[in-house]
Short mmCIF file of the C-alpha atoms (twelve columns), coordinates in Angstrom:
data_MODEL
# 
_entry.id   MODEL 
# 
loop_
_atom_site.group_PDB 
_atom_site.id 
_atom_site.type_symbol 
_atom_site.label_atom_id 
_atom_site.label_alt_id 
_atom_site.label_comp_id 
_atom_site.label_asym_id 
_atom_site.label_seq_id 
_atom_site.Cartn_x 
_atom_site.Cartn_y 
_atom_site.Cartn_z 
_atom_site.pdbx_PDB_model_num 
ATOM 1   C CA . UNK A 1   -14.125 10.095  -26.356 1 
ATOM 2   C CA . UNK A 2   -12.727 10.935  -23.271 1 
ATOM 3   C CA . UNK A 3   -12.345 13.941  -24.300 1 
ATOM 4   C CA . UNK A 4   -15.861 14.869  -24.671 1 
ATOM 5   C CA . UNK A 5   -16.843 13.262  -21.363 1 
ATOM 6   C CA . UNK A 6   -14.402 15.383  -19.036 1 
ATOM 7   C CA . UNK A 7   -15.399 18.576  -20.827 1 
ATOM 8   C CA . UNK A 8   -19.314 17.097  -20.107 1 
ATOM 9   C CA . UNK A 9   -17.809 17.207  -16.267 1 
ATOM 10  C CA . UNK A 10  -16.989 20.715  -16.445 1 
ATOM 11  C CA . UNK A 11  -13.566 20.577  -17.998 1 
ATOM 12  C CA . UNK A 12  -12.845 23.704  -20.475 1 
ATOM 13  C CA . UNK A 13  -10.731 23.287  -23.609 1 
ATOM 14  C CA . UNK A 14  -7.576  24.461  -23.799 1 
ATOM 15  C CA . UNK A 15  -8.801  26.918  -26.660 1 
ATOM 16  C CA . UNK A 16  -10.925 28.545  -24.510 1 
ATOM 17  C CA . UNK A 17  -9.422  28.521  -21.165 1 
ATOM 18  C CA . UNK A 18  -8.662  32.138  -19.174 1 
ATOM 19  C CA . UNK A 19  -5.609  31.923  -16.825 1 
ATOM 20  C CA . UNK A 20  -6.390  35.273  -15.953 1 
ATOM 21  C CA . UNK A 21  -10.260 34.516  -15.357 1 
ATOM 22  C CA . UNK A 22  -8.854  31.395  -13.237 1 
ATOM 23  C CA . UNK A 23  -5.875  31.100  -12.305 1 
ATOM 24  C CA . UNK A 24  -6.597  28.186  -9.709  1 
ATOM 25  C CA . UNK A 25  -7.569  25.573  -12.671 1 
ATOM 26  C CA . UNK A 26  -5.309  21.742  -12.763 1 
ATOM 27  C CA . UNK A 27  -4.700  21.510  -16.652 1 
ATOM 28  C CA . UNK A 28  -5.888  18.106  -17.723 1 
ATOM 29  C CA . UNK A 29  -3.471  15.822  -19.949 1 
ATOM 30  C CA . UNK A 30  -4.367  13.369  -22.191 1 
ATOM 31  C CA . UNK A 31  -1.953  10.742  -23.263 1 
ATOM 32  C CA . UNK A 32  0.360   13.369  -22.231 1 
ATOM 33  C CA . UNK A 33  -1.178  16.399  -24.447 1 
ATOM 34  C CA . UNK A 34  -2.354  19.193  -22.921 1 
ATOM 35  C CA . UNK A 35  -5.901  19.438  -23.800 1 
ATOM 36  C CA . UNK A 36  -7.678  21.659  -21.432 1 
ATOM 37  C CA . UNK A 37  -8.270  22.912  -17.399 1 
ATOM 38  C CA . UNK A 38  -10.869 21.767  -14.335 1 
ATOM 39  C CA . UNK A 39  -12.005 23.680  -11.815 1 
ATOM 40  C CA . UNK A 40  -12.254 20.895  -8.920  1 
ATOM 41  C CA . UNK A 41  -9.479  18.122  -9.562  1 
ATOM 42  C CA . UNK A 42  -10.350 15.989  -7.113  1 
ATOM 43  C CA . UNK A 43  -14.497 15.208  -8.596  1 
ATOM 44  C CA . UNK A 44  -12.581 14.879  -11.605 1 
ATOM 45  C CA . UNK A 45  -10.196 12.432  -11.016 1 
ATOM 46  C CA . UNK A 46  -12.699 9.993   -8.390  1 
ATOM 47  C CA . UNK A 47  -15.140 9.760   -11.032 1 
ATOM 48  C CA . UNK A 48  -12.791 8.464   -13.498 1 
ATOM 49  C CA . UNK A 49  -11.699 6.370   -10.998 1 
ATOM 50  C CA . UNK A 50  -14.689 4.839   -9.836  1 
ATOM 51  C CA . UNK A 51  -15.529 4.460   -14.205 1 
ATOM 52  C CA . UNK A 52  -12.288 2.566   -14.077 1 
ATOM 53  C CA . UNK A 53  -13.331 0.258   -11.140 1 
ATOM 54  C CA . UNK A 54  -17.357 -0.289  -13.026 1 
ATOM 55  C CA . UNK A 55  -15.820 -1.153  -15.558 1 
ATOM 56  C CA . UNK A 56  -16.386 1.602   -17.888 1 
ATOM 57  C CA . UNK A 57  -13.285 2.742   -18.498 1 
ATOM 58  C CA . UNK A 58  -9.812  -0.216  -19.153 1 
ATOM 59  C CA . UNK A 59  -8.387  -0.752  -16.683 1 
ATOM 60  C CA . UNK A 60  -5.518  -0.038  -18.636 1 
ATOM 61  C CA . UNK A 61  -6.392  3.208   -18.228 1 
ATOM 62  C CA . UNK A 62  -3.638  6.069   -15.735 1 
ATOM 63  C CA . UNK A 63  -5.077  8.365   -13.582 1 
ATOM 64  C CA . UNK A 64  -3.267  10.918  -11.752 1 
ATOM 65  C CA . UNK A 65  -3.218  13.979  -10.079 1 
ATOM 66  C CA . UNK A 66  -0.839  15.998  -8.748  1 
ATOM 67  C CA . UNK A 67  -1.507  18.085  -6.143  1 
ATOM 68  C CA . UNK A 68  1.509   19.921  -5.786  1 
ATOM 69  C CA . UNK A 69  1.539   20.041  -10.195 1 
ATOM 70  C CA . UNK A 70  -2.270  20.759  -10.216 1 
ATOM 71  C CA . UNK A 71  -1.965  18.254  -13.135 1 
ATOM 72  C CA . UNK A 72  -4.077  15.762  -13.843 1 
ATOM 73  C CA . UNK A 73  -2.700  12.628  -16.049 1 
ATOM 74  C CA . UNK A 74  -4.136  10.186  -18.243 1 
ATOM 75  C CA . UNK A 75  -2.701  8.271   -20.262 1 
ATOM 76  C CA . UNK A 76  -4.648  4.837   -22.381 1 
ATOM 77  C CA . UNK A 77  -2.031  3.789   -24.302 1 
ATOM 78  C CA . UNK A 78  -0.112  0.817   -24.644 1 
ATOM 79  C CA . UNK A 79  3.539   -0.234  -22.992 1 
ATOM 80  C CA . UNK A 80  2.681   0.483   -19.570 1 
ATOM 81  C CA . UNK A 81  3.691   -1.600  -17.264 1 
ATOM 82  C CA . UNK A 82  1.254   -2.216  -14.448 1 
ATOM 83  C CA . UNK A 83  0.451   -4.274  -11.545 1 
ATOM 84  C CA . UNK A 84  -2.759  -5.301  -9.325  1 
ATOM 85  C CA . UNK A 85  -3.691  -4.669  -5.670  1 
ATOM 86  C CA . UNK A 86  -5.833  -4.580  -3.308  1 
ATOM 87  C CA . UNK A 87  -8.437  -1.673  -3.579  1 
ATOM 88  C CA . UNK A 88  -9.508  0.001   -0.117  1 
ATOM 89  C CA . UNK A 89  -13.077 1.302   -0.304  1 
ATOM 90  C CA . UNK A 90  -11.732 5.015   0.361   1 
ATOM 91  C CA . UNK A 91  -15.818 6.223   0.062   1 
ATOM 92  C CA . UNK A 92  -17.522 8.253   3.798   1 
ATOM 93  C CA . UNK A 93  -20.372 6.813   3.673   1 
ATOM 94  C CA . UNK A 94  -19.749 3.254   2.969   1 
ATOM 95  C CA . UNK A 95  -20.124 1.066   5.938   1 
ATOM 96  C CA . UNK A 96  -16.669 -1.079  4.943   1 
ATOM 97  C CA . UNK A 97  -14.974 2.340   4.280   1 
ATOM 98  C CA . UNK A 98  -11.378 1.808   5.334   1 
ATOM 99  C CA . UNK A 99  -11.279 -1.724  4.681   1 
ATOM 100 C CA . UNK A 100 -10.811 -3.814  1.333   1 
ATOM 101 C CA . UNK A 101 -13.181 -4.452  -1.275  1 
ATOM 102 C CA . UNK A 102 -12.405 -7.735  -1.308  1 
ATOM 103 C CA . UNK A 103 -14.383 -9.312  0.975   1 
ATOM 104 C CA . UNK A 104 -15.722 -13.119 1.903   1 
ATOM 105 C CA . UNK A 105 -18.214 -13.393 -1.140  1 
ATOM 106 C CA . UNK A 106 -15.105 -12.377 -3.301  1 
ATOM 107 C CA . UNK A 107 -13.197 -15.050 -1.801  1 
ATOM 108 C CA . UNK A 108 -16.474 -17.595 -2.398  1 
ATOM 109 C CA . UNK A 109 -17.263 -17.303 -5.834  1 
ATOM 110 C CA . UNK A 110 -13.694 -17.712 -6.709  1 
ATOM 111 C CA . UNK A 111 -13.541 -20.830 -4.556  1 
ATOM 112 C CA . UNK A 112 -16.557 -21.640 -6.639  1 
ATOM 113 C CA . UNK A 113 -14.967 -21.318 -9.544  1 
ATOM 114 C CA . UNK A 114 -13.334 -24.522 -8.740  1 
ATOM 115 C CA . UNK A 115 -16.306 -27.102 -9.085  1 
ATOM 116 C CA . UNK A 116 -17.616 -24.576 -12.376 1 
ATOM 117 C CA . UNK A 117 -14.778 -25.943 -13.759 1 
ATOM 118 C CA . UNK A 118 -14.658 -29.821 -13.752 1 
ATOM 119 C CA . UNK A 119 -18.241 -29.094 -15.115 1 
ATOM 120 C CA . UNK A 120 -16.958 -27.198 -18.135 1 
ATOM 121 C CA . UNK A 121 -14.591 -29.470 -19.170 1 
ATOM 122 C CA . UNK A 122 -14.403 -29.323 -23.300 1 
ATOM 123 C CA . UNK A 123 -16.568 -26.064 -23.644 1 
ATOM 124 C CA . UNK A 124 -14.746 -23.650 -25.874 1 
ATOM 125 C CA . UNK A 125 -12.669 -20.651 -23.744 1 
ATOM 126 C CA . UNK A 126 -15.441 -17.929 -24.382 1 
ATOM 127 C CA . UNK A 127 -18.066 -19.569 -22.434 1 
ATOM 128 C CA . UNK A 128 -15.740 -21.086 -19.570 1 
ATOM 129 C CA . UNK A 129 -15.288 -17.591 -19.349 1 
ATOM 130 C CA . UNK A 130 -18.236 -15.932 -18.871 1 
ATOM 131 C CA . UNK A 131 -19.307 -18.644 -16.216 1 
ATOM 132 C CA . UNK A 132 -16.802 -18.026 -14.298 1 
ATOM 133 C CA . UNK A 133 -15.545 -15.457 -12.025 1 
ATOM 134 C CA . UNK A 134 -12.199 -15.420 -12.444 1 
ATOM 135 C CA . UNK A 135 -9.759  -12.879 -11.705 1 
ATOM 136 C CA . UNK A 136 -11.883 -10.527 -14.584 1 
ATOM 137 C CA . UNK A 137 -14.394 -11.118 -11.711 1 
ATOM 138 C CA . UNK A 138 -12.297 -9.469  -9.065  1 
ATOM 139 C CA . UNK A 139 -11.438 -6.760  -11.853 1 
ATOM 140 C CA . UNK A 140 -14.585 -6.022  -12.892 1 
ATOM 141 C CA . UNK A 141 -15.842 -5.616  -8.944  1 
ATOM 142 C CA . UNK A 142 -13.375 -3.190  -8.189  1 
ATOM 143 C CA . UNK A 143 -11.648 -5.765  -6.129  1 
ATOM 144 C CA . UNK A 144 -7.971  -5.393  -8.119  1 
ATOM 145 C CA . UNK A 145 -6.618  -2.188  -9.534  1 
ATOM 146 C CA . UNK A 146 -3.700  -1.600  -11.969 1 
ATOM 147 C CA . UNK A 147 -1.627  0.867   -11.595 1 
ATOM 148 C CA . UNK A 148 1.343   1.961   -13.475 1 
ATOM 149 C CA . UNK A 149 5.092   3.293   -12.175 1 
ATOM 150 C CA . UNK A 150 3.715   6.786   -11.897 1 
ATOM 151 C CA . UNK A 151 0.345   6.184   -10.457 1 
ATOM 152 C CA . UNK A 152 1.985   3.747   -7.720  1 
ATOM 153 C CA . UNK A 153 3.596   7.452   -6.496  1 
ATOM 154 C CA . UNK A 154 0.858   9.117   -5.918  1 
ATOM 155 C CA . UNK A 155 -1.225  6.286   -4.399  1 
ATOM 156 C CA . UNK A 156 -1.141  5.274   -0.675  1 
ATOM 157 C CA . UNK A 157 -0.460  2.013   -0.597  1 
ATOM 158 C CA . UNK A 158 -0.174  -0.631  2.298   1 
ATOM 159 C CA . UNK A 159 1.392   -3.575  1.643   1 
ATOM 160 C CA . UNK A 160 -0.239  -6.320  4.908   1 
ATOM 161 C CA . UNK A 161 -3.784  -6.839  5.939   1 
ATOM 162 C CA . UNK A 162 -2.103  -6.038  9.243   1 
ATOM 163 C CA . UNK A 163 -0.850  -2.579  8.482   1 
ATOM 164 C CA . UNK A 164 -3.742  -1.661  7.148   1 
ATOM 165 C CA . UNK A 165 -5.926  -2.191  10.756  1 
ATOM 166 C CA . UNK A 166 -2.916  -0.505  12.434  1 
ATOM 167 C CA . UNK A 167 -3.755  2.381   9.914   1 
ATOM 168 C CA . UNK A 168 -7.408  1.882   11.118  1 
ATOM 169 C CA . UNK A 169 -6.418  2.248   14.781  1 
ATOM 170 C CA . UNK A 170 -4.286  5.181   14.369  1 
ATOM 171 C CA . UNK A 171 -7.168  7.210   12.417  1 
ATOM 172 C CA . UNK A 172 -9.182  6.499   15.505  1 
ATOM 173 C CA . UNK A 173 -6.855  7.745   17.853  1 
ATOM 174 C CA . UNK A 174 -6.354  4.606   19.463  1 
ATOM 175 C CA . UNK A 175 -2.517  5.148   21.131  1 
ATOM 176 C CA . UNK A 176 -0.270  2.380   19.059  1 
ATOM 177 C CA . UNK A 177 2.380   0.510   21.405  1 
ATOM 178 C CA . UNK A 178 5.108   -0.908  19.786  1 
ATOM 179 C CA . UNK A 179 5.236   -4.733  19.635  1 
ATOM 180 C CA . UNK A 180 7.971   -6.470  20.405  1 
ATOM 181 C CA . UNK A 181 7.229   -9.378  18.395  1 
ATOM 182 C CA . UNK A 182 7.439   -7.848  15.345  1 
ATOM 183 C CA . UNK A 183 10.450  -9.571  12.415  1 
ATOM 184 C CA . UNK A 184 10.591  -6.735  10.651  1 
ATOM 185 C CA . UNK A 185 10.689  -3.756  13.384  1 
ATOM 186 C CA . UNK A 186 14.028  -2.514  13.230  1 
ATOM 187 C CA . UNK A 187 13.747  -1.737  9.287   1 
ATOM 188 C CA . UNK A 188 10.031  -0.755  9.489   1 
ATOM 189 C CA . UNK A 189 9.185   3.268   9.717   1 
ATOM 190 C CA . UNK A 190 7.161   4.423   11.934  1 
ATOM 191 C CA . UNK A 191 2.986   5.492   11.330  1 
ATOM 192 C CA . UNK A 192 2.606   8.518   10.246  1 
ATOM 193 C CA . UNK A 193 -0.252  9.985   12.323  1 
ATOM 194 C CA . UNK A 194 -0.891  12.817  10.321  1 
ATOM 195 C CA . UNK A 195 -2.300  10.600  7.466   1 
ATOM 196 C CA . UNK A 196 -6.004  10.528  7.213   1 
# 
C-alpha cells in the first residue's frame, strides 16, 4: 500500500525509470529494496512525515532523506530501536513555527488524566485507553515522534528548551553573548549561525 501511495504522489516505479531522461531523480527505498525514483524528494518526505505525525502511518515507520546520496529510505520492518523526541513545528505558515508542538493544552490534558484515572477504577484496559490522553495522545497529536538511529543521523536535535530559544534568536539575527553562568560552556559547541 505504501508503494501505491508514493506512486500516486509522483514516484516512478523502478521498471519505468529511465536514467537518461531523469538523471537528478532521487532513489526511493522501502525496507532496503529499491522500488522507484521521485523528482521532488523534499515534498515526498515532508508528506510522509506529516502522515506519520497525524497517525495515518505507524509511528514506528522510519523516513530518511539522504540529500548527498539522493536517496529516500522508508523502513516499516520490526526490530529497530527507536527513541521518542519532542517535535519542533517547522511549518513556515504556522504561528508556532520554531517552537515545540507541545503546548499548555497538552500538559493540561495530561494533568486531567490523573483525575480521570481516579474515576476509572474497575473499568477495562480498553475503556481506560479510550478515555485518557496519555502518552498515546501525545504521539497521535504529533507532539512526540519516534526516531531510530539512522533517522537521527539526518535529524536536527536540540537537547534543551534553552538551546531551542537560542537557535530561534540566532535565526532572527540577535547577537549571542558568551554566558559565563553556563556550567557546560567548556564542552558545549558554539551554535552554527548558518543553520536555518
